[in-house]
C-alpha positions in Angstrom: 29.4 -25.3 4.7 27.3 -28.8 4.1 26.1 -29.3 0.4 23.2 -31.2 1.2 21.6 -28.7 4.7 19.1 -30.0 6.3 16.3 -28.5 8.9 13.7 -29.8 10.6 10.7 -28.2 11.3 7.1 -28.6 12.4 6.0 -31.0 9.9 9.1 -32.7 8.9 13.4 -32.6 7.6 13.6 -30.3 4.6 17.0 -30.9 2.4 18.0 -27.2 1.2 21.1 -26.4 -0.6 23.8 -23.8 -1.4 23.9 -20.6 -2.7 26.4 -18.4 -3.7 26.0 -14.7 -3.7 27.7 -12.5 -6.8 30.7 -11.3 -3.8 31.3 -15.1 -3.9 30.2 -15.6 -0.5 28.1 -18.5 0.1 24.5 -19.1 2.2 22.1 -21.4 3.2 19.1 -21.5 1.0 15.4 -23.3 1.3 13.2 -22.7 -1.3 9.4 -24.4 -1.6 8.4 -24.7 1.9 4.7 -25.0 2.5 3.5 -23.1 5.6 0.0 -23.3 5.0 -1.9 -26.4 4.1 -3.1 -25.9 -0.3 -6.4 -23.5 -0.8 -8.1 -26.3 -2.9 -11.7 -28.0 -2.7 -13.4 -26.1 -0.5 -10.6 -24.3 0.9 -10.9 -21.6 -1.9 -11.2 -17.8 -0.8 -11.2 -19.3 3.0 -8.4 -19.1 5.6 -5.5 -20.2 5.0 -5.0 -23.5 7.2 -2.3 -24.9 9.2 0.5 -27.0 6.7 0.6 -31.1 7.2 3.4 -32.8 8.3 5.3 -35.2 5.5 7.0 -38.0 6.5 9.8 -38.2 4.2 12.9 -35.6 3.7 11.5 -32.7 1.2 13.4 -31.5 -1.1 13.5 -27.8 -0.7 16.0 -26.4 -3.3 13.8 -25.1 -5.8 10.2 -22.2 -5.3 7.4 -22.8 -5.1 4.2 -22.5 -7.3 3.2 -18.5 -7.7 -0.3 -17.3 -7.2 -2.3 -17.8 -10.9 -1.9 -14.7 -12.4 -1.3 -13.4 -16.0 1.6 -12.7 -16.3 2.6 -8.7 -17.5 5.8 -9.2 -18.6 5.3 -12.2 -21.1 2.3 -10.7 -23.2 -0.1 -12.0 -20.0 -0.1 -15.3 -20.4 -1.3 -17.1 -17.7 0.9 -18.8 -15.5 1.3 -20.1 -11.4 -1.3 -22.2 -9.6 -4.0 -22.3 -6.9 -1.9 -24.3 -4.5 0.5 -21.3 -3.8 1.3 -20.9 -0.5 5.1 -21.3 0.4 7.9 -19.3 1.3 11.9 -19.1 0.5 14.2 -19.4 3.4 18.1 -17.9 3.2 20.0 -18.2 5.7 24.5 -17.6 6.2 23.7 -19.9 9.2 22.1 -22.5 10.2 24.0 -22.9 14.2 25.7 -19.6 15.9 23.6 -16.8 17.5 19.9 -16.3 16.3 20.3 -13.8 13.4 17.9 -10.6 12.4 15.0 -12.0 10.6 13.6 -9.6 7.6 10.4 -10.8 5.7 9.3 -9.1 2.3 5.9 -8.7 0.6 6.5 -8.3 -2.9 4.1 -5.8 -4.1 2.2 -5.8 -7.5 -1.6 -4.2 -6.4 -2.1 -7.8 -4.2 -2.7 -9.2 -8.7 0.5 -10.7 -9.7 4.2 -11.0 -8.7 5.6 -12.9 -6.4 8.7 -13.7 -3.7 11.4 -15.7 -6.0 14.4 -14.7 -6.9 14.3 -13.4 -10.1 12.3 -10.6 -8.8 13.5 -10.3 -4.8 16.9 -11.7 -4.9 18.5 -11.8 -0.9 22.1 -11.8 -1.8 22.6 -7.8 -0.9 20.6 -8.8 2.6 22.0 -12.0 3.4 25.9 -11.1 3.8 25.1 -8.6 6.1 24.1 -11.7 8.1 20.1 -11.3 8.1 17.8 -14.0 7.1 15.9 -13.0 4.4 12.5 -14.8 3.8 10.1 -14.3 0.6 6.5 -15.2 0.6 4.2 -16.1 -1.9 0.3 -14.7 -1.5 -3.6 -15.9 -2.9 -3.5 -12.6 -5.5 -6.7 -11.3 -7.3 -10.6 -13.3 -6.3 -8.2 -16.3 -5.2 -6.4 -14.2 -2.2 -9.7 -11.0 -2.0 -12.8 -11.7 -2.7 -15.4 -10.6 -0.6 -18.9 -11.5 0.0 -18.9 -10.6 3.1 -20.1 -13.7 4.5 -18.5 -16.2 7.3 -17.5 -18.2 4.9 -15.6 -15.9 2.7 -15.1 -12.2 5.1 -12.2 -11.4 3.0 -9.0 -10.7 3.3 -7.5 -14.5 2.8 -4.6 -13.0 1.4 -3.6 -11.2 4.2 -4.3 -13.7 6.3 -2.0 -15.8 3.8 0.8 -13.2 5.0 -0.1 -13.8 8.7 -0.1 -17.6 8.3 3.4 -17.0 7.2 4.4 -15.2 10.0 3.0 -17.8 12.7 4.5 -20.2 10.9 8.1 -18.6 11.0 7.2 -17.6 15.2 7.4 -20.9 15.2 10.5 -22.9 13.1 12.9 -19.8 12.0 14.7 -20.9 14.7 15.8 -23.4 12.9 17.4 -21.9 10.1 19.2 -19.4 12.7 16.6 -16.8 13.3 15.5 -14.9 15.9 11.5 -15.2 15.8 11.7 -12.6 18.8 13.6 -10.4 15.9 11.0 -10.1 13.4 11.5 -7.3 10.8 8.4 -7.4 7.8 9.2 -5.7 4.9 7.5 -4.4 2.0 6.8 -2.2 -1.0 3.8 -0.8 -2.8 0.7 -3.1 -2.1 3.1 -4.9 0.1 3.7 -1.9 1.9 -0.1 -1.5 2.3 0.0 -5.2 3.3 2.9 -4.2 6.3 1.1 -1.2 7.3 -2.4 -3.4 8.0 -0.4 -6.6 9.5 0.9 -3.5 12.0 -3.1 -3.2 12.8 -4.4 -6.7 12.6 -5.2 -8.8 15.4 -3.7 -12.0 13.7 0.0 -10.7 14.2 -0.4 -9.3 17.6 3.4 -10.4 19.3 4.3 -11.4 15.8 6.2 -8.6 14.5 9.2 -6.0 16.0 9.8 -4.2 13.8 8.3 -2.9 9.8 9.1 -1.1 7.4 7.1 1.0 5.1 8.2 1.6 1.3 5.8 3.6 -1.4 2.3 2.0 0.0 0.4 2.8 3.3 -3.0 1.3 4.2 -4.5 5.3 4.4 -4.0 5.0 0.1 -7.9 4.9 -0.5 -6.8 3.0 -3.8 -5.2 -0.4 -2.2 -9.1 -1.2 -1.2 -12.1 -2.5 -2.6 -14.9 0.3 -3.3 -17.2 -2.4 -3.5 -16.5 -5.9 -2.3 -20.4 -7.2 -2.9 -20.6 -5.5 -6.1 -16.9 -7.1 -7.6 -17.7 -10.5 -7.3 -21.1 -10.0 -8.7 -19.0 -8.3 -11.4 -17.0 -11.4 -12.1 -19.7 -13.9 -11.7 -21.8 -12.0 -14.5 -18.5 -12.1 -16.4 -18.0 -15.9 -16.2 -21.8 -16.8 -16.9 -23.2 -16.9 -13.6 -27.0 -15.5 -13.0 -27.1 -15.7 -9.7 -27.8 -12.9 -7.4 -27.4 -13.9 -3.5 -24.2 -14.3 -2.0 -24.4 -18.7 -1.7 -25.4 -18.9 -5.1 -22.5 -16.6 -6.3 -20.4 -19.0 -4.0 -21.4 -22.0 -5.2 -20.6 -21.2 -8.7 -17.4 -19.1 -8.4 -16.1 -22.4 -5.9 -16.0 -24.6 -8.8 -15.1 -22.1 -12.1 -11.5 -23.3 -13.1 -9.3 -21.4 -11.7 -7.7 -20.3 -15.1 -11.0 -18.9 -15.8 -11.3 -17.6 -12.5 -8.0 -15.3 -13.0 -8.3 -14.1 -17.1 -11.5 -13.0 -16.2 -10.9 -11.1 -12.8 -7.9 -9.3 -14.8 -9.8 -7.8 -18.1 -10.9 -4.9 -16.8 -8.4 -3.8 -14.1 -7.3 -0.9 -15.2 -11.2 0.5 -15.9 -11.9 -0.8 -12.3 -8.7 1.4 -11.0 -10.5 4.3 -13.5 -13.7 4.5 -12.4 -13.2 4.3 -8.7 -9.5 4.6 -8.0 -9.0 1.3 -6.5 -7.8 -2.0 -6.7 -10.7 -5.1 -7.9 -9.3 -7.4 -5.6 -7.7 -6.1 -2.7 -8.0 -5.5 1.4 -11.6 -5.1 2.9 -13.3 -3.9 5.7 -14.6 -7.6 7.2 -17.8 -8.0 8.9 -17.2 -9.6 12.7 -18.8 -13.5 12.7 -18.6 -15.5 15.9 -15.7 -17.8 15.9 -13.8 -16.0 12.5 -10.7 -15.2 12.5 -10.4 -11.9 10.8 -7.6 -9.5 9.5 -9.6 -5.7 10.1 -13.0 -5.0 11.2 -12.4 -0.8 11.8 -11.1 1.2 9.0 -7.3 1.4 9.1 -7.2 5.2 9.7 -9.3 4.5 12.9 -7.2 2.1 14.3 -3.4 4.4 13.8 -5.5 7.4 14.5 -6.4 5.9 17.9 -3.0 4.1 18.6 -4.3 0.3 18.1 -0.6 -0.6 16.0 1.6 -2.3 17.0 4.7 -0.2 18.7 7.3 -1.0 17.2 9.7 1.1 15.1 9.0 1.6 12.1 10.9 2.9 8.7 8.8 4.7 5.6 9.2 6.5 2.9 8.8 6.6 -0.8 10.5 7.5 -3.7 10.6 11.1 -5.2 9.1 10.9 -8.3 6.6 7.7 -8.1 5.1 8.0 -11.4 4.6 10.1 -14.2 2.2 11.9 -16.4 1.3 8.8 -18.6 1.3 11.0 -21.9 -2.2 13.2 -21.0 -1.4 16.3 -22.8 -4.8 18.1 -20.6 -3.9 19.1 -17.0 -7.1 16.5 -15.4 -6.5 15.7 -11.9 -9.1 15.9 -8.9 -8.1 17.8 -5.3 -9.0 14.5 -2.9 -12.8 13.9 -2.4 -11.9 13.3 1.4 -11.2 17.3 2.0 -14.8 17.4 0.5 -14.3 20.4 -0.7 -17.6 22.2 -1.8 -18.0 22.5 -5.6 -17.0 25.6 -7.4 -16.2 26.8 -4.0 -14.3 30.1 -2.6 -11.8 27.4 -1.2 -11.6 24.6 -3.6 -10.7 27.5 -5.9 -7.8 29.1 -3.8 -6.3 25.3 -3.5 -6.8 24.6 -7.8 -4.6 27.9 -7.6 -1.9 26.8 -5.5 -1.4 24.1 -7.3 -1.3 25.4 -9.9 1.7 28.0 -8.8 2.9 24.6 -6.8 3.1 21.9 -9.3 2.6 24.0 -12.5 5.2 27.5 -13.0 8.0 25.4 -14.2 8.0 22.8 -16.0 4.3 21.7 -16.8 5.4 17.5 -17.3 7.0 17.4 -14.7 5.0 19.4 -12.1 2.2 16.9 -13.6 4.4 14.0 -12.8 4.9 15.0 -8.8 1.4 16.5 -8.4 0.4 12.9 -9.4 3.0 11.4 -7.4 1.7 13.1 -4.7 -1.6 12.7 -5.0 -1.4 8.7 -5.4 1.5 8.1 -2.7 3.8 10.7 -1.5 1.2 12.5 0.5 -0.9 9.9 1.9 2.5 9.0 3.7 3.6 11.8 4.9 0.5 11.8 6.7 1.0 8.5 7.9 4.2 9.5 9.7 1.9 12.6 11.8 -0.6 10.2 12.9 1.7 7.2 14.0 4.6 9.6 15.9 0.6 10.4 17.6 0.3 7.0 17.9 3.2 5.7 19.1 6.3 6.1 21.6 8.9 4.0 19.2 11.3 5.8 17.1 10.1 6.5 13.9 12.8 6.4 10.8 11.1 8.8 7.5 13.1 9.0 4.4 12.8 9.8 0.5 14.6 7.8 -1.8 16.0 10.6 -4.8 18.6 8.7 -6.2 18.8 8.0 -10.0 21.1 5.2 -11.0 22.0 2.7 -13.7 20.2 0.5 -10.3 17.2 2.3 -10.9 14.4 -0.7 -12.0 12.7 1.6 -14.5 15.9 2.6 -16.5 15.1 -1.2 -17.5 11.4 -1.1 -17.7 10.7 2.4 -19.0 13.8 3.3 -21.2 12.6 5.5 -23.7 11.5 7.5 -21.1 12.1 11.1 -21.4 15.0 12.8 -19.5 13.0 15.1 -17.9 11.2 12.7 -16.0 13.4 10.1 -15.6 13.5 10.6 -11.8 13.7 8.5 -9.0 11.0 6.3 -9.7 7.7 3.5 -8.2 9.8 0.9 -6.9 13.7 1.9 -8.2 14.7 1.6 -4.7 14.7 -2.5 -5.3 17.3 -2.2 -7.7 19.4 -1.2 -4.7 18.0 -4.3 -1.8 17.8 -6.8 -4.5 19.5 -8.9 -7.0 17.5 -9.1 -10.2 17.1 -11.2 -12.7 15.9 -7.6 -15.2 19.3 -5.9 -13.6 21.2 -8.9 -14.7 23.4 -7.6 -17.3 23.6 -3.9 -15.9 27.2 -2.6 -15.1 26.7 -0.4 -12.0 28.8 2.6 -11.7 31.1 3.2 -8.2 28.6 5.5 -6.9 25.8 2.8 -8.0 27.9 0.3 -5.9 28.3 2.9 -2.6 24.1 3.2 -3.0 23.8 0.2 -3.1 25.3 -0.6 -0.2 24.5 2.5 1.9 20.3 1.2 1.3 21.7 -2.9 2.6 23.3 -1.3 5.5 20.2 1.1 6.3 17.6 -1.3 5.8 19.8 -4.5 7.8 20.8 -2.3 10.3 17.0 -1.3 11.4 16.4 -5.4 10.9 19.1 -5.8 13.6 18.7 -3.1 16.1 16.1 -0.8 15.2 17.9 1.5 13.8 19.0 2.5 10.3 22.3 4.2 11.8 23.2 3.2 15.0 26.6 4.1 14.1 28.6 6.0 11.5 31.0 4.6 8.8 32.5 5.2 5.9 29.3 4.8 4.1 26.5 5.6 6.2 28.3 9.7 7.5 24.9 10.9 9.1 23.3 10.0 11.9 18.9 9.5 10.7 17.2 11.4 13.5 13.7 9.9 14.1 10.8 11.6 13.7 9.6 11.0 16.9 12.8 13.2 18.3 12.0 16.7 16.3 8.0 16.4 15.5 7.4 19.7 17.1 10.4 21.1 14.5 9.1 19.1 10.9 9.0 16.1 10.2 12.9 14.6 9.5 13.3 13.0 6.8 16.4 11.6 5.2 17.5 12.1 1.6 18.9 8.6 -0.2 20.4 10.6 -3.4 24.1 11.1 -4.1 24.8 12.0 -0.2 22.6 11.4 2.7 21.1 15.0 3.9 18.7 15.1 7.0 16.5 17.2 6.0 13.2 18.8 7.8 10.4 17.3 5.1 10.5 15.6 2.2 9.8 18.7 0.5 8.1 21.8 0.5 5.1 21.0 -0.9 4.1 19.2 2.2 3.6 22.2 3.8 0.8 23.2 1.3 -1.0 19.3 2.0 -0.6 19.7 5.9 -2.1 22.9 5.6 -5.3 21.7 3.4 -5.7 18.2 5.5 -5.7 20.1 8.8 -8.6 23.0 7.5 -10.9 20.5 6.0 -10.5 16.6 6.3 -12.5 15.0 9.1 -14.2 12.0 9.2 -17.7 11.4 11.4 -19.4 7.9 12.9 -21.0 6.5 10.2 -23.2 3.3 9.7 -22.0 -0.2 9.6 -19.3 0.2 6.5 -19.9 -4.0 6.1 -22.9 -4.9 5.7 -24.0 -6.5 2.7 -25.6 -3.4 1.5 -23.1 -1.4 1.8 -24.2 2.7 1.4 -24.2 3.5 -1.5 -24.4 7.7 -1.3 -22.2 9.6 -3.3 -20.2 12.1 -3.0 -18.6 15.3 -5.0 -15.8 15.1 -7.0 -13.8 17.4 -8.5 -11.2 17.9 -10.9 -9.2 20.6 -12.5 -9.4 21.7 -15.8 -7.0 24.7 -17.8 -8.4 27.2 -19.4 -6.6 30.3 -20.3 -3.3 29.7 -18.4 -5.6 29.5 -14.6 -7.2 26.4 -12.9 -10.7 26.5 -11.7 -12.9 23.2 -10.8 -15.7 21.7 -12.7 -17.6 18.2 -12.4 -16.1 15.6 -14.5 -20.2 14.8 -15.9 -23.2 16.0 -14.0 -24.7 12.5 -14.1 -21.3 10.8 -11.9 -21.7 13.9 -8.6 -23.5 16.3 -6.5 -22.8 18.0 -3.8 -22.9 17.0 0.0 -25.6 18.8 1.0 -27.6 17.8 -1.9 -26.8 14.0 -1.2 -27.7 14.6 2.5 -31.3 15.5 1.4 -31.7 11.9 -1.1 -29.7 9.9 2.0 -32.9 11.3 4.9 -35.5 10.3 2.0 -34.2 7.0 1.7 -32.6 6.0 5.0 -30.5 2.8 5.2 -32.3 0.4 8.0 -29.1 0.2 9.6 -29.4 4.0 9.5 -30.3 6.1 12.4 -32.1 8.8 11.6 -30.2 12.4 11.5 -30.0 15.7 12.7 -30.7 18.1 9.4 -27.7 19.8 8.8 -28.0 23.4 7.5 -26.8 24.9 4.0 -22.8 25.5 4.3 -22.0 29.5 5.1 -21.1 31.0 1.8 -17.5 31.6 2.3 -15.6 34.8 1.0 -13.8 35.3 -2.1 -9.8 34.2 -1.7 -7.9 36.4 -1.9 -5.2 36.5 -5.4 -2.9 33.3 -4.3 0.8 34.0 -3.5 3.5 33.5 -5.8 5.5 29.5 -5.3 8.8 30.8 -2.9 11.7 28.6 -3.0 12.1 26.1 -1.3 14.3 25.5 2.1 15.9 23.3 3.7 13.3 23.4 6.1 9.7 22.0 4.5 7.7 21.6 7.4 7.7 23.9 10.2 5.2 24.3 12.6 2.3 22.7 10.7 -1.0 22.8 11.9 -1.9 19.9 13.6 -4.7 17.3 11.5 -8.1 17.4 12.6 -9.3 14.9 14.2 -10.7 12.0 12.7 -13.8 9.9 13.4 -14.0 12.0 16.8 -11.1 10.7 18.2 -8.7 12.5 19.7 -5.6 12.4 17.7 -2.8 12.2 20.8 -4.8 9.5 23.2 -2.5 6.4 22.6 -4.2 4.5 25.1 -6.7 2.7 23.0 -9.5 4.7 24.4 -11.8 7.3 22.3 -13.2 10.6 23.6 -15.9 11.3 21.1 -15.8 15.1 19.6 -19.4 16.9 20.2 -21.4 17.5 16.2 -21.1 20.8 15.6 -24.2 22.3 13.5 -21.8 22.9 10.5 -20.2 19.9 10.0 -20.4 17.9 7.3 -21.5 14.3 7.3 -19.1 12.2 4.3 -19.6 8.8 3.8 -17.4 5.9 2.7 -16.8 3.1 1.3 -16.2 -0.3 3.1 -12.2 0.7 3.8 -13.2 3.7 5.3 -12.4 6.6 2.5 -15.0 8.6 1.6 -16.6 7.7 -1.7 -15.9 9.3 -4.9 -19.0 8.0 -7.2 -20.9 4.9 -6.2 -24.1 3.7 -8.8 -25.8 0.8 -8.6 -24.8 0.0 -12.4 -21.4 0.2 -13.7 -21.1 3.8 -16.7 -20.9 3.1 -20.4 -16.3 4.4 -20.5 -16.5 7.1 -22.0 -18.6 8.5 -18.2 -15.3 7.1 -16.1 -13.2 10.3 -14.8 -10.2 10.5 -17.0 -7.6 11.0 -14.0 -4.3 12.0 -14.7 -1.6 9.4 -15.3 -3.7 6.7 -14.2 -3.2 5.1 -17.4 0.8 4.8 -16.3 0.0 4.6 -13.2 -1.6 1.0 -13.7 1.3 0.4 -16.1 3.8 1.0 -13.0 1.5 -1.1 -11.2 1.5 -3.9 -13.7 4.8 -3.3 -13.8 6.0 -4.9 -10.2 4.8 -8.8 -11.9 8.0 -8.8 -13.5 8.7 -12.6 -15.1 8.2 -15.3 -12.5 
C-alpha cells in the first residue's frame, strides 16, 4: 500500500493516509473531504450547494469540522464550526472489483454528534471488504430552522445527507467503491434520517439498501411540533422583536453562530417534555416552484401508499432502549394518536392491561420496558408491518438483546442499577465500531464472538442484501425476512448470546397490534405546512397509579380537551384554508369493560394472526402502486388534528405554558440524557 495514496475526484486530487485496524490490517483513510460548498454567509439555513474545485492536491489526512454544537460530554462546551459539510472515506483497496459502500448517519437528536472516528471508527467493518463512509451534517437550527418560505423551507440537514449521497455516486468509484451498491445505515436520529431518505425525492436511485437502528420516521418525537414557533422563540431569546419571517431571517442570518447554538440548546429538555418533539428537526415542507424539497407529505402517507424506495431493509431496536429516569410515580400517556376518549372504557381497559403486562412483577424494570416500547419499539414494530405491505423487497427485523463489556451504556452509566442493565439505546454500536469511549475496555471471548457476528450480519447485508447468505461458524442461523412469513407473525432475529429466530420481538407487541388496529386512524387534513398551522388541541391521557390500579386522568385541565369539544371550537373559528366540516355526533357510549384477564406467560410465537392495522389517511395499506383509493367517511369517525410532521398533536398553545404546567412524562429526563449521550467527544 502506498504511504501517501492519492485519489482524484471531480473537484481535484486528495491525498490520504494508511490506517491500521486493531487486528493489524491496513486500510486507506481519506478524511475531511468537502462534499458541498461551505454553508456560510447567505447560504446559512439554505440547501447545500455543490463543492467548489481546488487546484493543488488537498490534504485528506485529518477530519473536518463537526457541526457547531454544545459538547454534552465536556460540560456543554461549544465546539465545531458552521463550515462542517465534510465526509470521511475508509477503504481496504483502491483498485480491483468495486466494493459495497456503507454510509453511516450519526444520531444525536439532530442537535449534536458527528461522524468522527472517536465515535464511529470504521475498522471492524472495513476488515470485511466494504468501503465505509461517515458524514457530518448541519445540526440544530443551522440544519433544521424552518420558516415555511422558499428561502428557508426547512430540512437543510436532510438535504446535506442527500448531497453527500450524490457526491458519493459521482466519486466513490475512485476509492474502490461501487456507486450502484450503496447502503445507508443510521442509529437513533440517524435511523430517523435513514428512513426519511428512503422516501425523499432527493435520493431517488441513490440508495440500494437501508439499515434502520433504534429510530424511525414514525416517531412523533422525531419532528418539530411547531417550526415557526421554534424560530420565533429562538429569535426572541436572542433579542429580536420581529414577528414576520423576513425580519426573523434577517436577524438570525447575521447572529454569531456561537450565540445561535448556545441559545437554541438551552431548553432542549424543556421542549421535549412539553411537546415530546425535537426542537430543531425534520419537518414537512411546503412546496415552492423551483425549490427542491426533502419531504412534502407526512411520512406515514408515503410509507403506507408504497412511495418509498423499493430496497431491502434491515430494521430493529434494542431490548431496553431507555430506563425510567428515577421517577417514583408512574405517569405515562397512552399514545394520543389512538384517540381514546378520556375516562372512556377502552382507555381504562387499555391502562389495566398495561399494568398487567408491564407492572405485574418488577415495576422498575416494567416502567423501563414501557418507556422503551412507547418511544422506540412499538413504532419500529408498526414500521415493519407497514413496510411489508409497501414493498416486495426483503425486510429483516431484529431485536438486540446482548449485554457485554462493549455495551456503550456500561461506560455511560456505570452506576445504573443491576436490574436495569439490559441492552440499552445505542448499545449495539460498540459491536460495530471502534470508539474512544471503549478504548480501555477488555472484551470477553463472548463479546468478541458477538462483535464478529454483528459485523458479519451488517456487512453481508450491504454486500448481497441478505445478512445470512450462508451458514457459518458465527452465523449458524438463517435469518428469515418478514416478507416470507408475514402471515404467521413477524420473523425477528434475537441478537443475544445465541442468535434465535422468533415470531416477533416479544409478547407485548401483540397487545399494541390489537390496540392500534382498533383505534389508530389519520384522516385527510387541511394543509399542514402553511405559515399558520392548525392549533386545535386533542386530549392527552395520563396514567396514574392509585391503590394498585391505573386510571386515566387529565394532566392539567387547561391543557387538554376532548376531541368533541375541540371540533366544536374549530367549527366556531375555522382556519381560512379549512373546508367546511360535516357535523360530528357525540361518540356512542361503549359498554363497561369486563375485568382484564391476567397476563399470560411469554410464548415463542408472540405475534400470530395479528389484526391488520386500520387504513391510514384513507389509503389502503395493501396498495403499493402509489394510487390513492379514498375510503368514504362514516358518521361516527372523528377527525384528529396533526402537526407539521403528520402526527397528531398532544397540546398546542398560543403561548408557552409555565414550567409547572408541563406534562410529566415517565422517564423523559433519562430519555433526553440518553439522547444527549450520543454526542460523545468529538
